[in-house]
N, C-alpha and C positions, 0 to 999 in steps of 0.2 A: 504494500500500500504506500503510495507516494504521500509525502507530507504536504499539508496545505500551507498557504502563506502565513497563517497565524501560528503554526507550530514550528517556529524556528529555534526553539529551545533544543539544544543538542541532546538532552536526555530523552526527550520524546521523539526527536527526529534526527538520527545520526547522519542522514544524507545531507542535512543542512551544513554540518561541519565540513564534510568533504567538498561540497560545492563552494563553500567559502574559501577553503584552502586552495582549490583549483583557481578561483578568481584572483586570489592574492598572488599566486605564482604567475598567472597570466599577466597581471598588472606589472609585476616586477620584470618579467621577460620583456614586455613592451617598452617599459621605461629604459631598460638596459640597451635594447636595440635602438631606441631613439637617441640615447647618449652616444652610441657608436656612430650613428649617422651624423650627429653634430660634430663629433671628434674628427671623423673622416673628412667632413667638409672644410675643416680648418687646416688639414694637412696640405703641404705643397708637393703635389705629385709631379709638377713641371720640373722641379730640380732633379727628380729621379728619372726624367724622360718617360713618364707614364701619365701623360696629360689627361687621358680619358678615364683614368682609374676612379676618380671621384664619382662620376656618374654610374660606373659599373658597380661599385660597392654600394652606393645609395640605392640603386635599383634592386640589388640582391637583398639588402636589408629590408626594403619595402616589400619585396615578395615574401620574405619570411614572416613579416608582420601581418601581411594580408592572409596568409595561410593560417596563422594563429587565430586571428579574428574570425575567420570563416569557420574554423573547426570548433572553437569554444563558444563564441557569442552567437553564431548562427546555428549552433547545434548540429553541425554536419558530422562531427566525430562519431556520434552514436546513431546516425541515420543509416538504416539498412535498405531503404527503398530507392 
């Protein structure tokens, strides 16, 4: 039986605790990936003769963030249809 929105007490509804943990981990992952994007944008890849690397890394991080959002917040991770 799934817990209703009023039963968020972890004693009555242990699923709420695991959902909360999953959301906290997702938030931390998205914040870390955002920090990586900002950090990479500040790097000077021109000095290393890799001028297009900023956009490649930013697009890679954005793709990973998109997959995380789709799997967790759009509930595609548990969808079997």
